[in-house]
Backbone as a ProteinNet text record, in pm:
[ID]
protein_1_A
[PRIMARY]
MSQNINSKNIIGDRKFSFIDSDVLSIINLSSSYNCVCDKITLKNGKKFVVKFQISSENSKYHSIYYEGKSLKIMNEKFGSIFPKVYHLEKNLFIINWIENNNLKNNNSEEELAYYLSKIHSDNNGRFGFDFNSPIGGIEQPCGFENSWINFFRKKRLQFIFDKINYSNPMPKDINKGIEKIINKLETFIPESNKPSLIHGDLWSGNILFNNGKLAGLIDPGIYYSNKELDLSSLSFLNAVSKDFIQKYKNFSNIENDFEERKGIYELYYALLNVYLWSREYIKNTKEIIKRYE
[TERTIARY]
6925.7	6808.6	6810.9	6793.3	6801.1	6685.5	6718.1	6615.6	6536.3	6584.7	6517.2	6406.5	6397.5	6294.6	6169.1	6060.4	5933.7	5821	5699.5	5583.9	5571.4	5606.6	5594.9	5687.7	5809.9	5903.4	5850.7	5796.2	5753.4	5628.9	5531	5407.6	5432.2	5519.3	5554.4	5434.5	5426.1	5318.4	5199.5	5200.9	5090.1	4959.7	4850.7	4720.3	4641.2	4591.5	4505.3	4370.4	4263.4	4130.4	4092.8	4144.5	4109.1	4193.3	4305.4	4384.2	4336.7	4230.5	4159.6	4188.2	4305.6	4345.3	4497.4	4556.1	4701.2	4741.5	4864.5	4916.5	4953.7	4901	4931.4	5056.8	5068	5183	5213.6	5339.4	5384.6	5460.8	5418.3	5484.8	5530.8	5658.1	5709.8	5665.8	5607.5	5561.9	5663.8	5731.3	5833.1	5918.5	6040.1	6132.1	6216.4	6198.3	6276.7	6273	6380.3	6390.3	6357.9	6414.1	6393.6	6247.8	6168.4	6028.7	6004.8	5931.8	5900.6	5749.9	5702.7	5559.8	5535.9	5457.5	5429.2	5279.6	5245.2	5108.2	5100.9	5006.2	4990.4	4853.6	4854.3	4731.5	4707.6	4588.5	4554.4	4496.3	4496.7	4443.7	4294.1	4225	4081	4051.3	4156.6	4139.8	4149.5	4144.9	4156.3	4297.3	4305.5	4434.7	4453.7	4576.5	4610.7	4745.1	4769.7	4901.5	4959.9	5081.9	5154.5	5270.9	5277	5386.5	5454.7	5586.1	5658	5790.4	5839.3	5962.4	6067.4	6184.5	6295.3	6376.3	6390.1	6458.7	6604.6	6653.1	6794.5	6827.2	6954.3	6995.4	6936.8	6903.1	6851.4	6699.2	6631.6	6485.6	6419.4	6458.9	6400.6	6256.8	6225.6	6088.8	6008.9	5895.9	5814.7	5716.3	5770.4	5688	5573.7	5597	5493.1	5371.8	5397.2	5286.4	5203	5270.1	5195.7	5131.1	5189	5121.6	4995.5	5007	4890.1	4783.5	4827.2	4732.7	4662.3	4738	4678.4	4574.5	4607.8	4513.4	4385.6	4399.6	4281.2	4189.1	4247.2	4168	4097.9	4172.3	4114.4	4009.1	4029.1	3928.6	3800.4	3813.7	3694.9	3618.2	3691.6	3628.4	3580.9	3661.3	3634.9	3654.9	3577.1	3599.7	3603.6	3528.8	3519.9	3646.8	3735	3851.2	3984.9	3983.6	4105.6	4091.3	4199.3	4190.4	4161.1	4103.2	4076.1	4203	4230.1	4344.5	4297	4347.1	4307.9	4393.9	4517.4	4608.5	4711.2	4742.7	4841.2	4920.4	5051.4	5140.8	5261.5	5357.9	5468.1	5536.9	5570.3	5647.4	5575.3	5441.5	5368.8	5223.8	5174.4	5029.3	4988.2	4861.4	4803.1	4673.1	4658.6	4539.6	4488	4365.4	4314.3	4383.2	4398.5	4453.6	4348	4389	4299.8	4339	4246.9	4275.9	4300.6	4408.4	4440.8	4523.7	4502.5	4581.1	4629.4	4606.5	4652.4	4589.2	4478.6	4408.3	4312	4326.5	4242.4	4161.5	4055.5	3978.7	3950.5	3862.4	3837.5	3774.5	3714.9	3647.7	3731.6	3848.1	3928.1	3971.1	4021.9	4069.6	3954.7	3840	3721	3684.8	3693.9	3663.9	3767.5	3894.3	3999.3	3976.6	3943.2	3916.8	3801.2	3698.5	3582.4	3622.3	3694.6	3731	3831.6	3922.1	4014.4	3939.8	3840.8	3761.9	3688.7	3644.4	3579.5	3677.6	3798.6	3901.3	3933.1	3952.4	3990	3877.9	3755.3	3643.3	3639.9	3723.9	3738.1	3828.8	3770.3	3843.5	3873.4	3968.8	4013.3	4046.4	4056.2	4085.1	4230	4320.5	4464.1	4534.4	4653.6	4736.3	4824.6	4828.8	4909.6	4827	4872.9	4798.5	4839.9	4769.2	4796.3	4926.2	4974.8	5101.8	5178.9	5309.6	5394.2	5366.1	5383.7	5338.8	5455.2	5438.6	5546	5542.3	5659.8	5671.1	5808.2	5811.8	5938.6	6019.7	5951.7	6021.7	6073.1	6060.6	6106	5987.1	6016.9	5916.2	5899.5	5783.2	5754.3	5690.1	5745.2	5685	5546.4	5451.7	5313.4	5248.4	5328.7	5269.4	5181	5068.1	4967.2	5017.1	4976.1	5006.7	4879	4860.3	4747.6	4775.6	4902.8	4942.4	4992	4933.3	4979.4	5121.8	5151.8	5285.5	5390.1	5362.4	5457.1	5474.4	5362.4	5369	5452.7	5419.8	5489.2	5635.3	5663.3	5801.1	5885.9	5841.2	5922.2	5917.3	5796.9	5777.8	5775.8	5793.3	5805.7	5933.4	5939.3	6057.5	6184.6	6181	6302.8	6343.1	6244.2	6267.5	6348.4	6302.7	6372.5	6501.7	6504.3	6626.5	6737.2	6704.3	6802.6	6853	6763.7	6805.2	6906.4	6881.2	6973.8	7107.8	7104	7227.6	7309.8	7241.9	7311.8	7376.8	7311	7361.2	7450.2	7406.2	7479.6	7433.4	7490.9	7442.4	7444.4	7351.7	7345	7438.5	7458.7	7545.1	7499.2	7593.5	7567.1	7463.4	7466.5	7370.8	7228.4	7210.6	7078	7034.2	7125	7091.6	7049.8	7116.7	7081	6940.7	6906.9	6773.4	6665.5	6693.2	6597.4	6581.2	6693.4	6688.6	6605.2	6616.8	6539.1	6390.1	6352.5	6211.8	6160.2	6237.4	6195	6178.9	6274.7	6272.9	6163.5	6126	6024.3	5899.8	5869.1	5761.5	5627.5	5601.9	5472.8	5455.3	5564.1	5551.3	5517.5	5529.5	5505.3	5372.6	5329.8	5201.9	5121.8	4989.3	4906.9	4884.1	4849	4806.1	4675.5	4648.9	4527.7	4455.2	4323.9	4244.2	4158.9	4203.4	4126.3	4212.3	4244.6	4320.5	4236.7	4282.8	4211.2	4290.7	4219.6	4285.3	4342.3	4468.1	4528.6	4582.1	4595.5	4657.2	4803.3	4874.7	5010.7	5121	5087.7	5191.6	5130.9	5078.7	5009	5105	5124.5	5196.1	5132.9	5169.8	5099	5099.9	5207.1	5214.5	5117.3	5066.5	4972.4	4828.2	4806.8	4672.8	4642.4	4548.3	4523.6	4398.4	4417	4305.3	4287.1	4162.3	4134.1	4024	4061.5	3966.3	3890.5	3966.8	3909.2	3854.1	3830.5	3773.6	3884.7	3863.7	3955	3931.2	4030.1	4012.9	4048	4144.1	4180.4	4301.2	4321.4	4438.6	4511.5	4642.9	4722.2	4837.2	4907.9	5030.1	5013.4	4911	4896.1	4989.6	5014.4	5083.5	5004	4895.1	4792.2	4825.9	4770.8	4767.8	4679.4	4649.7	4570.4	4663.6	4637.3	4728.2	4646.5	4713.7	4650.3	4638.5	4519.3	4496.9	4580.1	4629.1	4710	4840.2	4883.2	5003.7	4979.8	4865.9	4828.5	4821.2	4755.6	4737.1	4870	4962.2	5093	5178.6	5163.5	5240.8	5198.5	5069.5	5019.8	5081.8	5091.5	5147.5	5298	5367.2	5512.6	5556.7	5484	5521.9	5451.7	5388.6	5325.2	5227.5	5151.5	5056.7	4922.4	4897.9	4770.6	4796.9	4694.1	4705.9	4700.6	4731.8	4738.7	4602.4	4495.4	4362.9	4297.5	4376.6	4320.5	4264	4334.5	4289.6	4152.3	4128.6	3996.5	3889.9	3924.7	3830.7	3805.5	3911.8	3898.5	3806.9	3817.6	3735.8	3586.5	3553	3412	3351.8	3439.5	3393.5	3434.6	3539	3590.4	3658.1	3646.8	3705	3855.6	3926.4	4069.2	4086.4	4162	4181.5	4255.9	4235.5	4294.6	4447.1	4503.9	4649	4721.1	4650.8	4715.7	4833.1	4815	4920.2	5048	5032.8	5149.5	5227.7	5161.4	5230.1	5255.7	5202.7	5215.2	5360.6	5449.3	5590.7	5651.9	5600.7	5650.8	5619.7	5502.3	5467	5541.8	5560.9	5638.1	5782	5830.9	5967.5	5984.1	5881.7	5891.3	5910.4	5834.8	5846	5977.1	6026.5	6157.9	6265.7	6261.2	6361	6346.5	6224	6203.3	6269.4	6253.1	6311.1	6462.6	6518	6663.7	6713.5	6645.4	6688.9	6661.7	6545.9	6503.3	6546.1	6552.4	6566.8	6689.8	6705.5	6811.3	6854.4	6983.7	7036.3	6997.9	6944.9	6897.5	6789.4	6718.3	6610.7	6663.3	6793	6851	6820.4	6817	6782.5	6642.4	6547.4	6410.8	6405.8	6483	6489.4	6539	6643.6	6701.4	6600.7	6527.6	6427.4	6317.6	6275.7	6171.8	6222.1	6343.2	6400.9	6405.2	6444.5	6453.8	6318.7	6210.3	6077.1	6040.6	6108.7	6070.7	6183.7	6278.4	6386.5	6335.2
2355.8	2270.2	2204.8	2075.9	2004.2	2040.9	2069.7	2104.2	1980.5	1860.5	1737.7	1697.1	1764.1	1730.5	1810.3	1739.4	1807.1	1725.6	1770.9	1708	1560.5	1524.8	1385.3	1297	1346.2	1270.2	1255.2	1363.8	1365.2	1280.9	1294.4	1217	1069.8	1045.8	908.8	828	703	613	614.7	707.5	712.5	749	694.3	717.7	817.1	920	1018	1015.3	1005.8	991.6	1110.3	1227.9	1347.6	1362.9	1290.8	1288.9	1167.5	1189.9	1079.8	1072.3	1122.6	1118.8	1129.7	1091.8	1104.9	1252.4	1277.7	1413.8	1453.6	1567.5	1618.7	1704.9	1792.2	1882	1922.4	1960.5	2014.2	2143	2251.5	2380.7	2430.3	2463.6	2516.2	2660.6	2690.9	2825.5	2902.5	2834.1	2899.7	2794.4	2835.7	2749.9	2838.7	2825.8	2905.7	2842.3	2864.7	2816.8	2668.1	2588.7	2444	2404.3	2496.7	2467.5	2484.3	2390.4	2392.6	2396	2480.1	2492.3	2466.9	2364.6	2326.3	2329	2365.2	2351.6	2224.1	2136.7	2015.7	2018.7	1985.5	1980.3	1835.9	1785.8	1649	1645.6	1527.7	1513.4	1540.6	1526.2	1554.1	1701.9	1785.8	1929.1	1981.8	1895.1	1940.8	1992.5	2092.2	2154.8	2165.1	2136.9	2143.6	2213.6	2256.7	2307.7	2212.6	2168.7	2082	2162.5	2172.2	2243.9	2149.2	2139.6	2045.1	2103.3	2049.3	2095.1	1985.8	2023.8	1930	1933.7	1820.6	1815	1854.5	1926.9	1961.9	1992.5	2011.8	2042	2173.8	2263.1	2395.4	2403.6	2290.6	2294.7	2205.1	2222.7	2144.1	2186.1	2309.8	2358	2322.4	2255.6	2210.5	2320.3	2423.7	2539.3	2500.8	2402.4	2358.3	2306.4	2226.8	2170.4	2280.5	2380.8	2485.2	2585.1	2599.8	2679	2607.3	2476.2	2397	2395.9	2388.7	2391.5	2526.7	2634.4	2768.1	2776.1	2719.8	2719.8	2644	2530.3	2451.6	2532.6	2599.8	2680.6	2792.8	2860.6	2974.3	2929.5	2813.6	2761.9	2725	2672.5	2638.3	2763.6	2870.9	2995.7	3081.4	3084.6	3174.8	3097.9	2993.5	2899.9	2959.7	3067.4	3121.5	3193.5	3224.6	3307.4	3236.9	3121.3	3043.9	2907.4	2853.7	2724.4	2609.7	2504.8	2383.7	2299.8	2248.7	2160.7	2016.7	1951.3	1813.6	1713.1	1751.5	1659.2	1739.9	1694.4	1764.1	1662.5	1674.5	1595.9	1681.4	1625.4	1701.6	1793.4	1744	1821.9	1840.3	1828.6	1832.1	1874.3	1961.9	1978.2	1994.3	1960.8	1972.7	2050.9	2155.4	2240.8	2256.8	2309.6	2337.7	2460.8	2458.9	2573	2681.9	2808.1	2922.7	2998.1	3005.5	3077.3	3224.6	3279.4	3419.5	3474.3	3602.5	3668	3806.1	3839.5	3965.5	4089.2	4071	4185.6	4243.2	4373.6	4441.5	4552.1	4592.9	4708.3	4800.3	4897	4996	4937.5	4819.1	4758	4650.9	4619.1	4507.2	4529.7	4648.9	4675.1	4686.9	4732.2	4737.4	4596.1	4501.6	4362.2	4304.8	4338.1	4293.6	4350.4	4478.6	4542.9	4474.3	4438.7	4371.6	4237.5	4156	4023.6	4032.9	4128.4	4146.4	4186.7	4272	4312.3	4192.6	4099.2	3977.2	3891.1	3876.7	3799.3	3865.1	3994.5	4067.3	4072.4	4044.8	4044.5	3917.7	3819.5	3699.1	3734.4	3750.6	3800.2	3690.6	3721.5	3625.9	3702.5	3633.3	3700.4	3736.5	3671.6	3695.3	3702	3757.7	3769	3645.2	3588.2	3469	3361.1	3236.9	3126.6	2994.4	2887.2	2755	2694.2	2743.1	2694.7	2811.8	2794.9	2901.4	2920.6	3043.3	3082.5	3089.4	3033	3039.9	3169.1	3219.1	3327.2	3313.9	3302.4	3286.9	3167.4	3063.2	2943	2948.3	3064.1	3071.1	3058.8	3029.1	3003.4	3125.4	3189.2	3303.6	3254.7	3290.7	3247.1	3306.5	3224.5	3269.9	3235.2	3205.8	3178.7	3293.3	3262.6	3364.1	3466.9	3591.4	3704.1	3786.9	3841.6	3931.4	4071.7	4109.1	4243.5	4244.8	4331.9	4346.1	4400.7	4499.4	4558.1	4453.4	4371.8	4265.6	4165.3	4128.3	4031.5	4087.1	4208.6	4266.3	4295.1	4338	4365.6	4238.5	4134.8	4014.5	3917.6	3897.2	3787	3829.4	3959.6	4007.2	4090.8	4210.2	4295.8	4235.1	4197.6	4144.5	4012	3933.4	3802.5	3815.3	3901.4	3911	3991.3	4087.6	4164.8	4072.8	3981	3884.6	3793	3751.5	3664.1	3733.9	3860.1	3935.5	3952.6	3987.8	4009.1	3881.2	3768.6	3640.6	3601.6	3634.2	3588.9	3691.5	3818.4	3921.9	4059.2	4111.6	4236.2	4354.2	4444.2	4569.1	4671.5	4788.7	4892	4933.6	4976.8	5007	5117.5	5220.5	5329.7	5282.9	5191.6	5137	5048.6	4968.2	4882.8	4965	5076.9	5162.9	5219.4	5256	5307.9	5203.5	5080.7	4971.6	4942.1	4939.9	4913.7	5019.3	5144.1	5251.6	5228.2	5191.5	5166.2	5047.6	4939.8	4821.4	4853.3	4924.8	4953.8	5052.4	5140.5	5241.6	5222.3	5097.7	5066.9	5127.5	5130.7	5182.7	5332.2	5400.9	5543.3	5561.6	5455.8	5464.8	5402.5	5297.3	5232.4	5215	5222.7	5204.9	5057.3	5029.4	4894.8	4865.3	4740.2	4701.7	4592.6	4596.5	4490.9	4418.1	4425.7	4365.4	4272.3	4153.2	4057	4007.8	4035.5	3997	3891.6	3799.9	3703.1	3776.9	3748.2	3811.2	3706	3746.1	3659.2	3636.9	3744.5	3734.2	3747.1	3738.2	3750.1	3810.8	3931.1	3996.3	4075.1	4026.7	4100	4060.2	4125.8	4107.4	3962.8	3888.3	3750	3657.4	3698	3613.8	3661.1	3761.6	3814.1	3792.8	3704.8	3664	3731.4	3799.5	3861.1	3791.4	3788	3728.6	3809.2	3874.9	3956.7	4055.3	4121.5	4225.4	4179.5	4049.6	3995.9	3942.1	3952.4	3888.1	3738.5	3665.2	3521.4	3441.3	3490.3	3415.3	3472.7	3425.1	3457.7	3327.6	3330	3208.5	3236.5	3130.9	3136.1	3212.8	3183.9	3256.4	3203.7	3290.9	3252.1	3313.3	3250.2	3313.7	3319.8	3420.4	3430.6	3549.1	3563.7	3676.9	3792	3907	4020.3	4148.7	4260.2	4386.7	4388.2	4410.2	4401.6	4503	4605	4706.5	4648.2	4534.1	4470	4419.8	4357.4	4314	4433.1	4538.6	4655.7	4723.8	4722.1	4785	4707.3	4576	4497.5	4532.4	4557.8	4595.1	4725.3	4822.9	4952.6	4944	4875.3	4867.7	4797.3	4694	4614.9	4661.7	4780.1	4842.6	4748.6	4676.1	4580.3	4643.3	4764.4	4832.9	4980.4	5049.8	5193.1	5272.1	5400.3	5484.8	5505.1	5489.1	5509.6	5379.8	5272.6	5144.3	5152.9	5220.8	5229	5293.1	5393.9	5455.9	5356.2	5272.1	5168.5	5068.1	5034.3	4940.6	4999.4	5128.8	5195.2	5190.4	5162.3	5146	5020.5	4927.4	4799.2	4774.2	4840.7	4813.7	4937.7	4953.5	5069.5	5055.5	5167.1	5175	5288.3	5261.3	5364	5484.6	5599.6	5723.6	5716.2	5795.5	5813.3	5689	5603.1	5484.3	5522.3	5624.1	5663.6	5704.8	5761.3	5807.4	5692	5583.4	5472.6	5351.4	5350.3	5229.6	5196.4	5299.4	5272.8	5177.5	5178.1	5085.6	4942.6	4921.6	4787.6	4754.2	4855.8	4833.5	4793.6	4838	4802.2	4651.3	4583.6	4437.2	4376.3	4424	4368.1	4409.9	4527	4566.8	4472.5	4442.2	4353.2	4210.7	4166.1	4034	4025.9	4132	4131.6	4142.4	4212.1	4214.3	4072.4	4000.9	3865.9	3763	3772.6	3668.5	3691.3	3820.1	3845.5	3926.8	4044.3	4131.1	4234.4	4257.7	4362.7	4501.6	4508.5	4636.3	4696.1	4611.1	4659.6	4730.2	4730.5	4810.2	4958.5	4999.4	5138.1	5171.1	5081.3	5102.6	5107.4	5020.2	5017	5150.6	5203	5330.5	5444.3	5443.4	5547.1	5544.1	5425	5411.4	5462.3	5425.8	5469.2	5621.5	5686.2	5833.1	5899.4	5834.3	5889.9	5894	5811.5	5800.2	5841.1	5915.6	5965.2	6072.6
-5883.5	-5897.4	-6034.9	-6037.4	-6163.5	-6255.2	-6378.7	-6476.5	-6519.8	-6483.8	-6524.5	-6428.4	-6315.1	-6217.4	-6248.8	-6279.1	-6302.4	-6240.7	-6262.9	-6199	-6234.3	-6357.4	-6398.6	-6316.9	-6289.4	-6206.6	-6064.2	-6010.4	-5871.6	-5849.6	-5939.6	-5925.2	-5955.8	-6053.1	-6088	-6134.9	-6085.9	-6127.6	-6032.2	-5937.8	-5842.2	-5913.5	-5864.9	-5925.2	-5840.5	-5905.9	-5840.6	-5911.6	-5835.7	-5895.4	-5983.3	-5950.5	-6026.6	-6153.7	-6161.8	-6285.7	-6365.6	-6443.9	-6509.4	-6658.8	-6697.2	-6836.7	-6842.8	-6954.1	-6969.6	-6974.1	-6933.6	-6935.4	-7077.1	-7119.8	-7253.2	-7251.6	-7149.4	-7143.5	-7000.4	-6978.9	-6850.3	-6879.1	-6817	-6834.1	-6698.2	-6688.5	-6563.2	-6545.1	-6431.4	-6399.7	-6317.8	-6226.5	-6144.1	-6075.5	-6037.7	-5962.7	-5873.1	-5742.7	-5649.3	-5511.3	-5435.6	-5297.3	-5285.6	-5377.6	-5379.5	-5402.8	-5455	-5486.2	-5635.7	-5692.6	-5835.4	-5851.7	-5942.6	-5969	-6117.7	-6149.8	-6287.8	-6315.3	-6438	-6486.3	-6569.1	-6535.6	-6615.9	-6683.7	-6810.7	-6888.9	-6931.1	-6904.2	-6941.6	-7082.6	-7142.4	-7278.3	-7285.1	-7171	-7170.2	-7144.2	-7135.4	-7121	-6979.6	-6879.9	-6741.5	-6714.2	-6623.7	-6593.7	-6442.6	-6399.3	-6258.1	-6241	-6118.8	-6081.9	-5979.5	-6005.8	-5913.1	-5856.4	-5726.9	-5661.9	-5565.3	-5576.3	-5490.7	-5445.2	-5336.5	-5274.6	-5286.9	-5334.7	-5347.7	-5218.3	-5154.3	-5025.1	-5039.5	-4939.8	-4932.5	-4788.4	-4759.5	-4623.1	-4575.5	-4667.7	-4632.1	-4637	-4656.1	-4667.8	-4563.5	-4438.6	-4329.7	-4301.9	-4333	-4316.5	-4440.7	-4422.9	-4535.6	-4574.8	-4640.2	-4676.6	-4769.2	-4856.8	-4949.6	-4873.2	-4769.6	-4692.2	-4628.6	-4570.4	-4500.7	-4596.6	-4713.2	-4816	-4861.6	-4882.9	-4921.8	-4813.8	-4689.1	-4577.4	-4571.1	-4594.9	-4599.9	-4711.4	-4827.2	-4939.4	-4906	-4838.5	-4801.3	-4711.5	-4613.7	-4521.2	-4595.4	-4683.7	-4755.4	-4856.9	-4917.3	-5010.3	-4936.5	-4816.5	-4737.4	-4695.6	-4667.2	-4623.9	-4740.4	-4847.4	-4960.8	-5091.1	-5110.5	-5220.4	-5358.6	-5379.8	-5514.8	-5558.6	-5464.6	-5499.3	-5474.8	-5408.6	-5387.6	-5453.5	-5510.6	-5578.9	-5482.8	-5535.6	-5457.8	-5447.9	-5329.3	-5307.9	-5325.1	-5428.6	-5456.9	-5381.2	-5355.5	-5286.7	-5209.6	-5086.5	-5004.1	-4924.2	-4933.7	-4849.5	-4814.3	-4745.2	-4687.2	-4786.4	-4903.4	-5001	-5134.1	-5133.2	-5260.1	-5238.2	-5326.8	-5334	-5479.6	-5505.2	-5638.9	-5625.9	-5706.8	-5704.9	-5847.3	-5858.6	-5992.4	-6051.6	-6181	-6254.7	-6264.2	-6241.8	-6256.6	-6383.3	-6478.6	-6602.1	-6572.3	-6627.6	-6604.5	-6719.3	-6748.9	-6853.9	-6812	-6682.8	-6623.1	-6686.2	-6757.6	-6815.2	-6712	-6683.9	-6585.3	-6652.9	-6585.4	-6632.7	-6513.8	-6532.3	-6427.6	-6302.4	-6312.4	-6198	-6128.3	-6182.9	-6130.9	-5986.4	-5957.5	-5822.3	-5723.3	-5769.5	-5684.2	-5638.1	-5729.7	-5697.8	-5601.3	-5624	-5533	-5393.3	-5385	-5256.8	-5184.3	-5258.1	-5199.3	-5137.6	-5212.8	-5161.9	-5046.8	-5053.4	-4941.3	-4815	-4829.7	-4713.4	-4653.6	-4738.8	-4690.1	-4611.2	-4663.9	-4593.4	-4459.8	-4461.6	-4340.6	-4237.8	-4277.9	-4183.3	-4098.8	-4133	-4050.4	-3932.9	-3817.5	-3700.9	-3600.2	-3512.7	-3411.4	-3284	-3173.7	-3047	-3026.9	-3101.3	-3083.1	-3218.3	-3217	-3337.1	-3350.4	-3472	-3496.5	-3563.2	-3549.2	-3609.2	-3544.4	-3585.5	-3528.4	-3579.9	-3693.2	-3747.6	-3805.2	-3816.6	-3870.8	-4019.4	-4063.6	-4197.2	-4296.1	-4417.1	-4516.7	-4597	-4630.8	-4728.5	-4793.4	-4923.8	-4994.8	-4947.5	-4900.2	-4856.2	-4713.7	-4645.7	-4506.9	-4412	-4287	-4185.2	-4095.7	-4104.7	-4019	-3889	-3773.9	-3647.9	-3628.7	-3582.5	-3571.2	-3437.8	-3335.7	-3205.3	-3160.9	-3098.6	-3067.3	-2966.3	-2989.9	-2901.5	-2883.9	-2763.6	-2740.4	-2792.9	-2795.7	-2836.6	-2981.2	-3063.1	-3200.7	-3205.2	-3121.9	-3121.9	-3085.4	-2985.9	-2948.3	-3061.1	-3125.3	-3235.5	-3350.1	-3392.3	-3507.7	-3475.4	-3353.6	-3315.2	-3316.3	-3245.7	-3225.7	-3343.9	-3396.3	-3490.7	-3636.2	-3657.4	-3794.1	-3809.8	-3754.7	-3776.1	-3717.5	-3590.2	-3527.8	-3590.7	-3625.1	-3687.9	-3816.7	-3908.9	-4037.9	-4024.7	-3934	-3908.4	-3858.2	-3769.1	-3717.7	-3828.6	-3917.5	-4027.5	-4118.5	-4148	-4232.8	-4162.3	-4035.1	-3960.2	-3947.1	-3941.4	-3930.2	-4062.6	-4173.6	-4303.8	-4373.5	-4375.6	-4449.3	-4401.7	-4293.6	-4233.5	-4329.4	-4308.6	-4383.9	-4319.4	-4383.3	-4324.6	-4184.8	-4101.9	-3961.6	-3944.2	-4029.4	-4013	-4036.6	-4130.3	-4156.1	-4039.9	-3988.9	-3875.2	-3753.6	-3731.1	-3617.5	-3634.3	-3757.6	-3785.4	-3762	-3804	-3783.5	-3634.8	-3562.6	-3418.2	-3346.2	-3389.1	-3328.2	-3349.3	-3471.2	-3500.5	-3420.3	-3414.5	-3339.4	-3190.9	-3135.1	-2991	-2952.4	-3045.4	-3016	-3102.8	-3132.5	-3226.5	-3185.2	-3054	-3007.4	-3033.9	-3067.7	-3103.1	-3250.5	-3329.1	-3473.2	-3515.7	-3447	-3479.9	-3350.9	-3359.2	-3240.1	-3209.6	-3086.4	-3051.1	-3124.9	-3149.4	-3222.3	-3145.1	-3147.1	-3085.3	-3188.5	-3315.3	-3424	-3509.6	-3458.2	-3540	-3658.5	-3779.2	-3901.1	-3977.3	-4037.8	-4124.4	-4244.3	-4278.5	-4395.8	-4492.3	-4618.2	-4718.8	-4684.7	-4652.3	-4603.3	-4706.4	-4835.4	-4938.8	-5064.8	-5048.7	-5159.5	-5247.2	-5368.1	-5472	-5604.8	-5710.7	-5838.4	-5886.5	-5859.7	-5904.4	-5835.8	-5719.7	-5645.2	-5657.7	-5742.5	-5767.6	-5915.2	-5945	-6082.9	-6139	-6250.5	-6321.6	-6456.6	-6500.3	-6630.8	-6699.1	-6808.8	-6885.2	-6795.4	-6707.6	-6623.3	-6491.4	-6474.6	-6351.2	-6261	-6129.2	-6035.6	-6041.9	-6093.1	-6114	-5989	-5909.2	-5790.4	-5719.3	-5597.9	-5517.1	-5486.3	-5494.9	-5473.9	-5376.6	-5340.3	-5258.5	-5127	-5049	-4922.9	-4814.1	-4717.7	-4594.7	-4480.7	-4443.7	-4362.7	-4213.9	-4149	-4002.6	-3966.8	-3839.1	-3792.5	-3757.8	-3816.9	-3816.1	-3812.1	-3799.5	-3834	-3986.7	-4038.2	-4183.4	-4261.3	-4192.3	-4259.1	-4314.2	-4259	-4311.2	-4453.5	-4477.7	-4612.9	-4708.1	-4665	-4750.7	-4781.5	-4684.9	-4705.3	-4803.5	-4806.5	-4904	-5045.9	-5065.5	-5198.6	-5246.5	-5156.1	-5195.5	-5214.9	-5124.1	-5133.8	-5261.2	-5300.4	-5417.8	-5545	-5537.2	-5654.7	-5725.1	-5645.5	-5701.7	-5734.3	-5680.1	-5703.1	-5730.1	-5774.7	-5801	-5670.4	-5677.9	-5558.4	-5492.9	-5569	-5510.8	-5463.4	-5452.1	-5408.7	-5266.9	-5177.5	-5038.7	-5029.5	-5111.8	-5112.6	-5157.2	-5252.3	-5296.8	-5185.2	-5112.7	-5000.4	-4893.1	-4870.2	-4768	-4800.5	-4924	-4959.6	-4897.4	-4855.9	-4803.4	-4657.7	-4613	-4478.4	-4421.6	-4293.2	-4226.3	-4209.7	-4223.8	-4192.5	-4092.7	-3987.9	-3885.5	-3943.3	-3880.5	-3929.9	-3937.9	-4028.1	-4042.2	-4093.4	-4165	-4221.5	-4310.9	-4394.4	-4487.9	-4414.2	-4294.7	-4218.7	-4157.6	-4124.7	-4056.6	-4146.3	-4269.1	-4351.2	-4383.2	-4379.4	-4404.4	-4303	-4180	-4077.4	-4118	-4177.4	-4225.9	-4355.1	-4438.3	-4560.6	-4529	-4414.5	-4373.9	-4365.8	-4318.1	-4309.7	-4448	-4545	-4680.8	-4747.9	-4714.6	-4766.3	-4713.8	-4584.9	-4525.1	-4577.2	-4596.3	-4656.6	-4793.3	-4871.3	-5005.4	-5003.3	-4904.3	-4887.7	-4864.1	-4778.2	-4740.6	-4850.1	-4913.3	-5006.2	-5150.4	-5193.8	-5336.5	-5375.2	-5317.6	-5368.7	-5265.6	-5258.4	-5171.8	-5222.9	-5343.6	-5395.8	-5307.6	-5236.7	-5149.9	-5025.6	-5005.6	-4897.5	-4921.6	-5048.4	-5082.4	-5032.4	-5055.5	-5008.7	-4856.8	-4794.4	-4648.5	-4593.9	-4655.2	-4612	-4628.7	-4738.8	-4763.6	-4657.2	-4620.3	-4518	-4383.4	-4347.4	-4219.7	-4211.9	-4321	-4322.9	-4295.1	-4335.7	-4312.8	-4165.5	-4085.6	-3943.9	-3849.5	-3899.8	-3814.6	-3719.1
[MASK]
+++++++++++++++++++++++++++++++++++++++++++++++++++++++++++++++++++++++++++++++++++++++++++++++++++++++++++++++++++++++++++++++++++++++++++++++++++++++++++++++++++++++++++++++++++++++++++++++++++++++++++++++++++++++++++++++++++++++++++++++++++++++++++++++++++++++++++++++++++++++++++++++++++++

């Protein structure tokens, strides 16, 4: 990815009503999977985040557009905790900057638990969504299903397992363990009749704190799911403390034996990380499989 491509190049001479002053500075926040995220500060003090996707042969899926669309939906539903989308097009969105310094206190996770419970209280009759969900630049299938087990088996575990096998298969013993879990999924997790809206990509980088307060949530890949998938991503990626689930239970019910089955949901995030970030996560995958032998 060219280091010379930034928000100024992408926006060019186009006029946006909300950008009502000259740009003072541009700071790159992240660059991955042909996507660039910049913070722009105007001379009048206003701050925005510009996120754009650089076209390539491997970026036929417009993850930026669907991330921006997810943000718009979440801002309309939960405006105080998701940024406002000022502009959205195929390969570009612009949102307001959320001040954050990652400073937490004893009440920070309680606040996060409260807002997550609010998101998860948005229910639907089926699992999935109207459009496919982005995560790490890839397209997660989200066609609606009545059965949670069928959805999670086909459109999450089997989906990412197939991607890994197509690109760079893991050792045979690990693959056999994954196949066993996929084929006998109903013995590890119960069916669910409560499709809840989830953030879909909860890790510390997408949870913004500022001076102890929850400042905002960013980079969602939303769909209706068993809410335990969201909660399992937090534990697997060490984004919260061990007593977070108890704090969450103060606001929303969790079915019995969550701790015993959460590894099945963590398996999805382990496989995502194998595919998207590092083969080191094969170790985590192997550890999870051993728990369910």
